[in-house]
C-alpha atoms as a printed R data frame, in Angstrom:
    type eleno elety resid chain resno       x       y       z
1   ATOM     1    CA   MET     A     1 -18.303 -65.822  47.337
2   ATOM     2    CA   ILE     A     2 -18.316 -65.109  43.603
3   ATOM     3    CA   ASN     A     3 -17.554 -68.218  41.611
4   ATOM     4    CA   SER     A     4 -15.210 -68.175  38.633
5   ATOM     5    CA   GLU     A     5 -17.973 -68.087  36.029
6   ATOM     6    CA   THR     A     6 -19.624 -65.095  37.634
7   ATOM     7    CA   PHE     A     7 -16.263 -63.371  37.940
8   ATOM     8    CA   LYS     A     8 -15.576 -63.936  34.241
9   ATOM     9    CA   LYS     A     9 -18.971 -62.486  33.283
10  ATOM    10    CA   VAL     A    10 -18.369 -59.429  35.452
11  ATOM    11    CA   CYS     A    11 -14.954 -58.877  33.887
12  ATOM    12    CA   MET     A    12 -16.348 -59.289  30.364
13  ATOM    13    CA   PHE     A    13 -19.176 -56.864  31.121
14  ATOM    14    CA   SER     A    14 -16.724 -54.351  32.599
15  ATOM    15    CA   ALA     A    15 -14.410 -54.639  29.599
16  ATOM    16    CA   LYS     A    16 -17.301 -54.137  27.190
17  ATOM    17    CA   GLY     A    17 -18.518 -51.188  29.229
18  ATOM    18    CA   ILE     A    18 -15.126 -49.557  29.197
19  ATOM    19    CA   GLY     A    19 -14.847 -50.244  25.473
20  ATOM    20    CA   TRP     A    20 -18.192 -48.596  24.783
21  ATOM    21    CA   LEU     A    21 -17.232 -45.635  26.938
22  ATOM    22    CA   LEU     A    22 -13.976 -45.204  25.022
23  ATOM    23    CA   TYR     A    23 -15.820 -45.562  21.713
24  ATOM    24    CA   ALA     A    24 -18.402 -42.971  22.753
25  ATOM    25    CA   ALA     A    25 -15.647 -40.592  23.864
26  ATOM    26    CA   PHE     A    26 -13.872 -41.065  20.535
27  ATOM    27    CA   LEU     A    27 -17.079 -40.350  18.601
28  ATOM    28    CA   GLU     A    28 -17.693 -37.238  20.686
29  ATOM    29    CA   TYR     A    29 -14.155 -36.050  19.944
30  ATOM    30    CA   CYS     A    30 -14.624 -36.621  16.203
31  ATOM    31    CA   VAL     A    31 -17.958 -34.809  16.128
32  ATOM    32    CA   HIS     A    32 -16.495 -31.894  18.098
33  ATOM    33    CA   SER     A    33 -13.436 -31.651  15.826
34  ATOM    34    CA   ILE     A    34 -15.525 -31.717  12.649
35  ATOM    35    CA   THR     A    35 -17.937 -29.132  14.039
36  ATOM    36    CA   MET     A    36 -15.117 -26.785  15.065
37  ATOM    37    CA   TYR     A    37 -13.471 -27.187  11.661
38  ATOM    38    CA   PHE     A    38 -16.561 -25.938   9.857
39  ATOM    39    CA   LEU     A    39 -17.352 -23.218  12.402
40  ATOM    40    CA   GLN     A    40 -13.882 -21.700  12.573
41  ATOM    41    CA   GLU     A    41 -12.964 -18.509  10.733
42  ATOM    42    CA   PRO     A    42 -11.424 -19.051   7.297
43  ATOM    43    CA   ARG     A    43  -7.663 -19.355   7.529
44  ATOM    44    CA   ASP     A    44  -5.922 -16.126   6.628
45  ATOM    45    CA   GLU     A    45  -3.832 -16.753   3.529
46  ATOM    46    CA   SER     A    46  -2.541 -13.208   3.455
47  ATOM    47    CA   GLU     A    47   0.468 -12.200   1.433
48  ATOM    48    CA   VAL     A    48   3.661 -11.467   3.321
49  ATOM    49    CA   ASP     A    49   6.877 -10.491   1.587
50  ATOM    50    CA   THR     A    50  10.064  -8.589   2.364
51  ATOM    51    CA   VAL     A    51  12.506  -6.438   0.426
52  ATOM    52    CA   PHE     A    52  16.007  -5.790   1.731
53  ATOM    53    CA   PHE     A    53  18.525  -3.234   0.514
54  ATOM    54    CA   THR     A    54  21.936  -4.354   1.796
55  ATOM    55    CA   GLU     A    55  25.614  -3.605   1.416
56  ATOM    56    CA   ARG     A    56  25.844  -6.693  -0.816
57  ATOM    57    CA   ASP     A    57  23.591  -5.122  -3.457
58  ATOM    58    CA   TYR     A    58  25.120  -3.919  -6.691
59  ATOM    59    CA   ASN     A    59  24.644  -0.241  -7.449
60  ATOM    60    CA   CYS     A    60  24.719  -0.513 -11.223
61  ATOM    61    CA   TRP     A    61  24.263   3.113 -12.172
62  ATOM    62    CA   SER     A    62  24.061   2.247 -15.856
63  ATOM    63    CA   HIS     A    63  21.191  -0.131 -15.130
64  ATOM    64    CA   ILE     A    64  19.516   2.370 -12.810
65  ATOM    65    CA   THR     A    65  19.777   4.981 -15.550
66  ATOM    66    CA   MET     A    66  18.390   2.574 -18.156
67  ATOM    67    CA   ARG     A    67  15.749   1.313 -15.690
68  ATOM    68    CA   LYS     A    68  16.746  -2.303 -16.336
69  ATOM    69    CA   PRO     A    69  17.565  -4.434 -13.286
70  ATOM    70    CA   CYS     A    70  20.586  -6.665 -13.717
71  ATOM    71    CA   GLY     A    71  19.674  -9.363 -11.239
72  ATOM    72    CA   GLN     A    72  18.513 -10.329  -7.783
73  ATOM    73    CA   LYS     A    73  21.243  -8.326  -6.050
74  ATOM    74    CA   CYS     A    74  20.691  -5.123  -7.981
75  ATOM    75    CA   SER     A    75  19.408  -2.125  -6.015
76  ATOM    76    CA   TYR     A    76  17.067  -1.245  -8.853
77  ATOM    77    CA   SER     A    77  15.564  -4.743  -8.697
78  ATOM    78    CA   ARG     A    78  14.547  -4.013  -5.104
79  ATOM    79    CA   LEU     A    79  13.106  -0.642  -6.050
80  ATOM    80    CA   ARG     A    80  11.249  -2.126  -8.996
81  ATOM    81    CA   LYS     A    81   9.663  -4.737  -6.733
82  ATOM    82    CA   ILE     A    82   8.229  -2.048  -4.440
83  ATOM    83    CA   LEU     A    83   7.010   0.048  -7.371
84  ATOM    84    CA   GLY     A    84   5.417  -3.088  -8.784
85  ATOM    85    CA   VAL     A    85   3.267  -3.447  -5.670
86  ATOM    86    CA   MET     A    86   2.290   0.221  -5.852
87  ATOM    87    CA   ASP     A    87   1.415  -0.128  -9.528
88  ATOM    88    CA   LYS     A    88  -1.217  -2.780  -8.688
89  ATOM    89    CA   ALA     A    89  -3.529  -0.104  -7.278
90  ATOM    90    CA   LYS     A    90  -6.913  -0.199  -9.008
91  ATOM    91    CA   HIS     A    91  -9.108   1.877  -6.699
92  ATOM    92    CA   SER     A    92  -7.046   3.742  -4.126
93  ATOM    93    CA   LEU     A    93  -3.479   4.504  -3.095
94  ATOM    94    CA   ASP     A    94  -2.846   6.092   0.298
95  ATOM    95    CA   ILE     A    95   0.716   7.297   0.892
96  ATOM    96    CA   CYS     A    96   2.278   8.493   4.120
97  ATOM    97    CA   ILE     A    97   5.891   9.512   3.545
98  ATOM    98    CA   TYR     A    98   8.292  11.804   5.359
99  ATOM    99    CA   ASN     A    99  10.543  12.622   2.420
100 ATOM   100    CA   VAL     A   100  10.343  11.772  -1.275
101 ATOM   101    CA   THR     A   101  13.024  12.973  -3.669
102 ATOM   102    CA   SER     A   102  13.029   9.911  -5.910
103 ATOM   103    CA   TYR     A   103  11.797  10.749  -9.387
104 ATOM   104    CA   ASP     A   104  11.013   7.038  -9.769
105 ATOM   105    CA   PHE     A   105   8.377   7.154  -7.063
106 ATOM   106    CA   ALA     A   106   7.008  10.518  -8.213
107 ATOM   107    CA   LEU     A   107   6.348   9.428 -11.776
108 ATOM   108    CA   CYS     A   108   4.907   6.099 -10.680
109 ATOM   109    CA   ILE     A   109   2.446   7.896  -8.375
110 ATOM   110    CA   LEU     A   110   1.452  10.330 -11.125
111 ATOM   111    CA   ASP     A   111   0.967   7.514 -13.615
112 ATOM   112    CA   ILE     A   112  -1.341   5.696 -11.189
113 ATOM   113    CA   HIS     A   113  -3.265   8.923 -10.589
114 ATOM   114    CA   LYS     A   114  -3.740   9.399 -14.350
115 ATOM   115    CA   GLN     A   115  -5.314   5.941 -14.542
116 ATOM   116    CA   GLY     A   116  -8.183   7.160 -12.362
117 ATOM   117    CA   VAL     A   117  -6.988   5.689  -9.077
118 ATOM   118    CA   LYS     A   118  -7.834   7.774  -6.007
119 ATOM   119    CA   VAL     A   119  -4.460   8.869  -4.621
120 ATOM   120    CA   ARG     A   120  -3.930  10.641  -1.293
121 ATOM   121    CA   LEU     A   121  -0.567  11.662   0.122
122 ATOM   122    CA   ILE     A   122   0.405  12.845   3.602
123 ATOM   123    CA   THR     A   123   3.842  14.303   4.246
124 ATOM   124    CA   ASP     A   124   5.760  16.357   6.774
125 ATOM   125    CA   GLY     A   125   5.240  20.071   6.230
126 ATOM   126    CA   TYR     A   126   8.869  20.950   6.884
127 ATOM   127    CA   ARG     A   127  10.242  18.627   4.186
128 ATOM   128    CA   ILE     A   128   8.287  20.067   1.264
129 ATOM   129    CA   LYS     A   129  10.887  22.670   0.368
130 ATOM   130    CA   GLY     A   130  13.840  20.390   1.002
131 ATOM   131    CA   THR     A   131  16.415  19.747  -1.705
132 ATOM   132    CA   GLY     A   132  15.013  17.527  -4.425
133 ATOM   133    CA   SER     A   133  11.543  17.176  -2.879
134 ATOM   134    CA   GLN     A   134   8.975  15.942  -5.395
135 ATOM   135    CA   ILE     A   135   5.951  17.189  -3.434
136 ATOM   136    CA   MET     A   136   5.502  20.330  -5.541
137 ATOM   137    CA   TYR     A   137   5.635  18.228  -8.705
138 ATOM   138    CA   LEU     A   138   3.050  15.762  -7.360
139 ATOM   139    CA   ALA     A   139   0.735  18.558  -6.234
140 ATOM   140    CA   SER     A   140   1.053  20.210  -9.638
141 ATOM   141    CA   GLY     A   141   0.033  16.927 -11.224
142 ATOM   142    CA   GLY     A   142  -3.228  16.900  -9.272
143 ATOM   143    CA   ILE     A   143  -2.308  14.626  -6.370
144 ATOM   144    CA   PRO     A   144  -4.294  15.597  -3.230
145 ATOM   145    CA   ILE     A   145  -1.662  16.296  -0.577
146 ATOM   146    CA   ARG     A   146  -2.019  17.165   3.078
147 ATOM   147    CA   ILE     A   147   0.784  18.181   5.401
148 ATOM   148    CA   ILE     A   148   1.414  17.799   9.090
149 ATOM   149    CA   GLN     A   149   3.130  20.694  10.826
150 ATOM   150    CA   SER     A   150   3.634  20.171  14.517
151 ATOM   151    CA   GLY     A   151   6.386  19.712  17.046
152 ATOM   152    CA   ARG     A   152   6.429  16.008  16.219
153 ATOM   153    CA   GLU     A   153   7.845  15.060  12.818
154 ATOM   154    CA   MET     A   154   5.588  12.993  10.567
155 ATOM   155    CA   HIS     A   155   8.161  10.254  10.064
156 ATOM   156    CA   HIS     A   156   5.992   7.488   8.605
157 ATOM   157    CA   LYS     A   157   7.041   5.705   5.413
158 ATOM   158    CA   PHE     A   158   4.222   3.476   4.223
159 ATOM   159    CA   PHE     A   159   1.566   3.153   1.560
160 ATOM   160    CA   VAL     A   160  -1.649   1.135   1.277
161 ATOM   161    CA   VAL     A   161  -2.924  -0.237  -2.028
162 ATOM   162    CA   ASP     A   162  -6.717  -0.552  -2.414
163 ATOM   163    CA   ARG     A   163  -6.994  -0.593   1.391
164 ATOM   164    CA   GLU     A   164  -5.882  -4.227   1.197
165 ATOM   165    CA   THR     A   165  -2.098  -4.347   0.843
166 ATOM   166    CA   LEU     A   166   0.391  -2.530   3.060
167 ATOM   167    CA   VAL     A   167   3.998  -1.697   2.241
168 ATOM   168    CA   ASN     A   168   5.830  -0.382   5.300
169 ATOM   169    CA   CYS     A   169   9.343   0.925   4.588
170 ATOM   170    CA   SER     A   170  12.245   1.747   6.868
171 ATOM   171    CA   PHE     A   171  13.533   4.340   4.411
172 ATOM   172    CA   ASN     A   172  12.593   7.640   2.835
173 ATOM   173    CA   TRP     A   173  12.079   7.495  -0.911
174 ATOM   174    CA   THR     A   174  15.448   8.842  -1.946
175 ATOM   175    CA   MET     A   175  18.165   7.421  -4.175
176 ATOM   176    CA   GLN     A   176  20.573   7.790  -1.264
177 ATOM   177    CA   ALA     A   177  18.483   5.361   0.765
178 ATOM   178    CA   ILE     A   178  17.981   2.984  -2.142
179 ATOM   179    CA   THR     A   179  21.622   2.822  -3.236
180 ATOM   180    CA   GLY     A   180  23.561   3.798  -0.126
181 ATOM   181    CA   ASN     A   181  21.731   2.497   2.943
182 ATOM   182    CA   SER     A   182  20.837  -0.856   4.451
183 ATOM   183    CA   GLU     A   183  17.040  -0.689   4.434
184 ATOM   184    CA   ASP     A   184  13.961  -2.880   4.357
185 ATOM   185    CA   ALA     A   185  10.325  -2.948   3.319
186 ATOM   186    CA   VAL     A   186   7.567  -5.313   4.437
187 ATOM   187    CA   VAL     A   187   4.673  -6.156   2.133
188 ATOM   188    CA   MET     A   188   1.592  -7.658   3.751
189 ATOM   189    CA   SER     A   189  -2.134  -8.083   3.282
190 ATOM   190    CA   ASP     A   190  -3.040  -9.255   6.782
191 ATOM   191    CA   LYS     A   191  -6.535  -7.845   7.241
192 ATOM   192    CA   VAL     A   192  -6.152  -6.854  10.897
193 ATOM   193    CA   ILE     A   193  -2.834  -5.051  10.435
194 ATOM   194    CA   VAL     A   194  -3.851  -3.350   7.190
195 ATOM   195    CA   GLU     A   195  -7.063  -2.068   8.781
196 ATOM   196    CA   LYS     A   196  -5.049  -0.510  11.606
197 ATOM   197    CA   PHE     A   197  -2.821   1.342   9.135
198 ATOM   198    CA   VAL     A   198  -5.847   2.416   7.089
199 ATOM   199    CA   GLY     A   199  -7.495   3.748  10.237
200 ATOM   200    CA   HIS     A   200  -4.339   5.592  11.241
201 ATOM   201    CA   PHE     A   201  -3.972   7.098   7.774
202 ATOM   202    CA   ASP     A   202  -7.591   8.274   7.775
203 ATOM   203    CA   ALA     A   203  -7.107   9.853  11.204
204 ATOM   204    CA   LEU     A   204  -3.990  11.700  10.023
205 ATOM   205    CA   TRP     A   205  -5.722  12.780   6.826
206 ATOM   206    CA   ASN     A   206  -8.642  14.267   8.750
207 ATOM   207    CA   THR     A   207  -6.354  16.370  10.936
208 ATOM   208    CA   ALA     A   208  -3.703  17.323   8.357
209 ATOM   209    CA   VAL     A   209  -3.662  20.643   6.495
210 ATOM   210    CA   PRO     A   210  -4.440  20.647   2.742
211 ATOM   211    CA   PHE     A   211  -1.419  21.618   0.662
212 ATOM   212    CA   GLU     A   212  -2.151  24.297  -1.919
213 ATOM   213    CA   LYS     A   213  -1.519  23.300  -5.511
214 ATOM   214    CA   PRO     A   214   1.103  25.493  -7.254
215 ATOM   215    CA   GLU     A   215  -0.397  28.124  -9.546
216 ATOM   216    CA   LYS     A   216   1.949  27.070 -12.323
217 ATOM   217    CA   GLU     A   217   1.783  23.478 -13.490
218 ATOM   218    CA   LEU     A   218   5.275  22.083 -13.209
219 ATOM   219    CA   THR     A   219   6.901  20.126 -16.007
220 ATOM   220    CA   ASP     A   220   9.859  17.761 -16.038
221 ATOM   221    CA   GLY     A   221  12.154  20.714 -16.696
222 ATOM   222    CA   ASP     A   222  11.092  22.351 -13.442
223 ATOM   223    CA   ILE     A   223  11.935  19.340 -11.315
224 ATOM   224    CA   ASP     A   224  15.158  19.052  -9.374
225 ATOM   225    CA   GLN     A   225  16.532  15.658 -10.336
226 ATOM   226    CA   SER     A   226  19.933  16.168  -8.772
227 ATOM   227    CA   THR     A   227  19.280  13.432  -6.233
228 ATOM   228    CA   ASP     A   228  18.405  10.855  -8.889
229 ATOM   229    CA   ALA     A   229  20.466   9.013 -11.455
230 ATOM   230    CA   ALA     A   230  18.067   9.834 -14.292
231 ATOM   231    CA   GLN     A   231  14.432  10.169 -15.239
232 ATOM   232    CA   LEU     A   232  12.114   7.219 -15.041
233 ATOM   233    CA   PRO     A   233   9.559   6.827 -17.835
234 ATOM   234    CA   SER     A   234   5.922   6.008 -17.068
235 ATOM   235    CA   CYS     A   235   5.331   3.429 -14.360
236 ATOM   236    CA   SER     A   236   3.938   1.226 -17.120
237 ATOM   237    CA   ILE     A   237   7.578   0.298 -17.768
238 ATOM   238    CA   LEU     A   238   7.139  -2.116 -14.872
239 ATOM   239    CA   GLN     A   239   5.069  -4.284 -17.180
240 ATOM   240    CA   GLN     A   240   7.985  -4.637 -19.575
241 ATOM   241    CA   SER     A   241  10.737  -7.186 -19.298
């Protein structure tokens, strides 16, 4: 039989053994956690933002005409926020839009183009001659435009800034949508999602038909602004308070 002293020694040895095993397991866990921390991909700190046009927004036509937002609930404040993202383009601006009648968007795009940014625009071929369409004006200003004419409407409404930031809209770029509809826009710079949209845009661009530039260069007087409240000066106004 094992006497009491021997039993105590066995218990002490077992306790120490278990303690060392637990300590070793803890060290292994710490080493593994630290290793995984340094080996993991950098955390994506991408920008994500939203813009909502709702029935609670104020449609201050005087402010829209003056291009001065009156507050957080002003429709023009929402529009200005989207144009502000577009105006950040330094290298490229890829636009895929079904219908654009907004003079605000048209002049902002032209202003960016004049700054030397590479602008490309894809639109639906059947909307070009629609009432108030700004496509002819943009083409006249030197914007490379390609059209899609098929049985399936090109109903996208997004643009990509510098192949890094995506703005995906629920609405066509019309004053009716901006001031009369409940709409939304999502701004994001998630690398995976943006790359998918860039790839899709490039695929559409490669299959779309080049739109011929008008022989006559159009001026402001040639543009149908009936769907807008008023003209918008250069997009550089976004830098002003």
